[in-house]
N, C-alpha and C positions, 0 to 999 in steps of 0.2 A: 504494500500500500504506500502511496506517496506521502511525504511529509507535508500535509496540507497547510500547516502553519507557515510554511516557507514557499510552497509551490503554487498556492492559490488562496483566494478569499472566496467564500461560498457565494453562490448566486442568490439574488433576491429580487422581488418585484418592486419597481419604481413607477407608481401611477402618476398621472398628470397629463399635461398637454401632449407631451411626447412619451407615452407609456412604453416601458421596456423592461426586460429582465437583464440585469447587469451582474457581472462578476469580474474578478481580477485573476489573471493566471500568468505564470512566468513563461516568457518566450524563451525556449531552450537555446535558440540560436544567438540571442543577445544577452541572455541571463537577466533580463529586466522584467518587472511586473507590469503587465499591460491590461487595460480595461477592455472587456468585451461587452457589447450590447446587442440584444436581440429585440428589435423594434416590434411593437404590437398594435400600432395605429390602424392596421388593416382590419382589426376586429372592432366593429362599430359599437356593439352592445357592451356597456361598461361591466355588467355582471359577468358576461361570458368572457370578456377580456381578462378580468381578474382571476376567474376560475382557471382559464387556460394558462395564465402567467404563473400561478402558484404550482400547477402541475408541472409546467416546463422547468421552473426553478428547481423543483424536487428532482426531476430526471437529470438535469445538468449536474446537480450536486452529487448524485449517485455515481455518475460517470467520473467526476473530478476526484471523488474519494477513492475511486477504483483505479486511478492512475492515468485517466484519459487526458490528453492535451490537444486542444483544437488546432494549435499551430502545426503539429505533426500531421494531423488529418488534412488540414487545408493545403499544406505544401506538398502533401503526398511524399513526405521525406523518406529517402532511402536510408533507413537506419535499422539498427539491430539492438536487441537487449544485450548487455555485457556478457551474460552467461552463454547466450547463443553465439555471439561474436567470437568468444574465446574458443568455443568448440569448432567453429569453422576455420579459425586461424590454425589450430593444432592439426586438424584434418588436412589442410592444405600443406602445412610444413612437413607432415609425415611422409609426403610423396617427393619432397625435394631436398631433404637434408639427411646427413648420416645418422644411423640409428642411435649412436651414443649422444649426438647433439640433440636428437629428438627427445631422448629420455630426460635431458636437462630442461628442454622447453616444456615438456609435460609436467615436470615437477614444479617449475616456476608458475605455470598456468594454474596448477592446483592451489598453490599458495595464494595467488592473486584472487581466485574465486572464493577461497576461504575468508580472505579479508573482506571481499565484497559482501559475502553473506553475513559476516559479523557486523557490518555497518549498513545492512539493508540496501545494498547497492546492486545486488545481482540481477534484480528485475528492472533496473533503470536502463535507459538507453545510453549508447556510447557517448553521445554528446553531453550527457549529464555529468560525466566524469571530468572535472576541471582541475586546474592547477592546485587548488586547495586539497582536493582528494589525493592528487599525486604526492603532494608534500606529506600528507598524513600517512599515506601508505608507506613511504620511505622511512618516516619516523618510526613506524611500527617495526620495520626491519632493524633499525638501530636499537630499539628497545629490547629486541631479542638478543642483542650482543653480538651480531654478526661481524665478521672482520671487514676491513675496508675493501678487500678483494671481493668478498661475497656481496657486499653492498653494491659495488660497481657492476657485478654480474646481474644482480636483480634490476638495477637501473637500465642496463643495456637491454635486458629482455623486455621490460615495460615500455621502453622507447620503441623497440622493434614492433611490439604488439600494437601500439597505438599508431605507429606509422602505417601499419597494415590497415587499421580501421580508417585512417585519414585518406589513404589511397582509394578506398572504396566508397568514400563519401559518407561514412557512418558517423563521423565527427568532423568539425570544421578545422580543428588544429590539434597538434600533439601536445597534451598537457605536460609531458616530460621534456619538451624542448627547452633548452637553456639551463636545465639542472645539471650541475657539474659533478663529475666523478670525484671520488676521494683519492687522496694521494696514497699510493701503494709503494712500499719499498721494493727494490729489485728482488727477484726470486733468489731464495737462499739455497744455492746448489754449489757443491764443491766438486772440482774435478777429482777423479779417482786415480790414484797412483798405480803404476804397473804392478807393484807388489800386492797391493790391495785387490786389484782386478784378478790376479792369479789366485789369491785366497778365496775370492768369491766363486771363481770357476771351479776350484777344488771342492768347495762346499756343495755346489749343485751337482757336480759329478758324483760325489759320495751319495747323494740322495737320488741318483738315477734320473735327474731332470735334465737330460742332455738337450732336449728341445728348448729349455729355458736358456741354456748357454748359447744356443744358436740365435735366439732372440737378442741376447746381450750383444753378440758380435754384429748382428745386422744393425743394431743401434750405434755401436762404437765404430765399426769399420765402414758401414754403408750409409750411416747417418740417416737411417729410416726412423721416423717418429714411432713411438710405441703404439699409438692408436692406429696409424697406418698399417703397422705390422699385424695387428690383430685382425684386420679386415682382408689380409692377403689370402687368396685362394691358390691352390696348387697350379691352376691354369695361368696364374700371373708369373710363374717361375719357369723360365725357359732354360732347362739344364743343358741343352745342346749348345746354345749361345752363351750360357752363363750370365743371363740377364734377368733381373726382376723388374716387372713393369708396375709402377705405382699409378693406378688408374685415377682419372680426374675425379671420379665420385668418391675415391678413397683419400686422395691427397688433401692436406689441410688447406693449401692454396688453390685447390681445384684445377691444377695444371698437371697433366700426365707427364711422367718422367720415367726414364730408364736408369737402373742402377746395376753396375757390374758386381758379380759375386766373386769372393776369393775362391780359389780352386778347391779347397777342402770343403767349403760349404756347398759347392756344386755337387760334390760327391755325396754329401749328406742328403740333399734333396733328390738325387737320382734314385734312391731306394723307394721313393714314392711314385715313380713314373707310371707304374701299372695301376695305381689307385684312381678312384673317381676324381677327376681334375676339378670338380666343383667343390670339393672339400676345402674347408678353411685350413691353411697351413699350420695354424696353432689352435688346437681346441683343448678339450679336457686332457690333463696330463702333459700338455704342451706338445702333442703330436697331432697330425691331421685328423679332422673330424667334421661332422655335419653342423655342429653348433658353434657359433662364434664365441670365443672366449671373452668373458667380461673383464674390462680393464681393472675393476676392483679386485678380481681374483688374482690377476698377475701382480697387482700392487701389493696385495697381502703376502704373496710368496716372497717378494722382495723385502718387505718389512720384517718378516720372520727371520730371514737370513741376516739382515742388518742387526737385529737384536741379538741373535745367536753369536755373531762375530763381534758384537759390541762396537760397531761402526757408528759414526755420528749421523744424526738425522738429515744432515745436509747431503749425505750420500743418497741420492735418489736414482731411480732407474734412468731418468732422463739425463742424469749426470754423465752417463756413458756417452751420449751424443756430444755434450760439452767437452768431455775429455778427448773424444776422437777429433773434434774440430781443432782444439788447442794443439794436440800433438801433430796433426797434419801441418798446421801453420808453422810450428816450431821446426819441423823437418824441411821447411822451404817449399811446401806445396803452394802454388800461387792462390791468392785469396779468391780470385774469380772462379777457379775450379772448385774450391771448397764451397763457395756460395752456391754453385749449381748442384753439387752433390747434397748439400744440406737443405736445398730448396728454400733459401732465404729470400725475402722480398727484395732486399737491397744489399749492395756490397758493404754499406755502412754497418749493417747488422753483423756481417761476418767479421768486419774489421774490429769490432769490439773485442773479439777473441785475439786478434793480432796485437792489440794494445796490451792485453793481459800477458801474452807471450813476450812482447818487447819489454815490459816492465821487469819481468824476471831476468831477461837477458842483460838489460841495462845494469841491474844490481850486480850481476856476476862480473860484468866488465869493469864496473866503476867502484868495486869494493875498496873502501878506505878505512883506515883505523880511526877509532874515536879518540 
């Protein structure tokens, strides 16, 4: 039900020379209260006019209390209720984004609808959600104690959601436009030394998780992102040419690329040449299977190893890619080649690792006594 104390003032009969039923209602496109008049001078008999006016006022009020708004009806506005609009958004996105990204969208959408229900907004139209609502929604995220990174993720989702609504004419403007992201410190990841990498490999070999070691090497030597790796199918791995194809629908940057495999990894994948090539390269047990491995499961495996070996939390699986980039640059591999292999947006991103390598080299070359 609409909040009638804010959305409208009830209809009533105003007799006189210009008899009419009048009421005030908020124009949702301007957010201003506007008077509406239904003139009754066409009814000559005063008693009939009054009887009709009272019945009309009653019927208008029933509709107003039920959420009806004449501006929507008159303009035949192409709008949607928030709950319906979110469902349409998620259905559309499920067909165009990666499964892991869609899981995040679905989770954020659920949180948004829960907030709408708690504030009686779920049955409101998209254009009713304004800057004040956007601010209050984000404040509720802060009150939950989410990190700045999570806050920014929520903000990005809400902006994308309402950009979708705006493109379809369901609201006039994006209420999240102009709201700034919070400052987030750089990702806390450490490069992993050669000795520690060997200890990690030994750990997984002892636990017969050879496929996990292959995943580590694809990240370190081939600079393939963990999520891209989990979506690889055996058909993406050409053992004859020693090439892995990262398809556009798998790649983070949506650009297909080809990555060369080290010789021993080519031999590893050859053992699966006779299997169904539609199988995911890494499934349960980190061997080929029909079900895509969840990133949470692979992350949990890494966390258990890290705790067992008492390595710092800054040692993350993605640190293997950082370590591979850093070591390639230290060995003199041109930054432009590393950029292509790492699938970086720009050379500037790759050169951040060059600066890190140079800093170490400068200290070695300019070591002076205190």
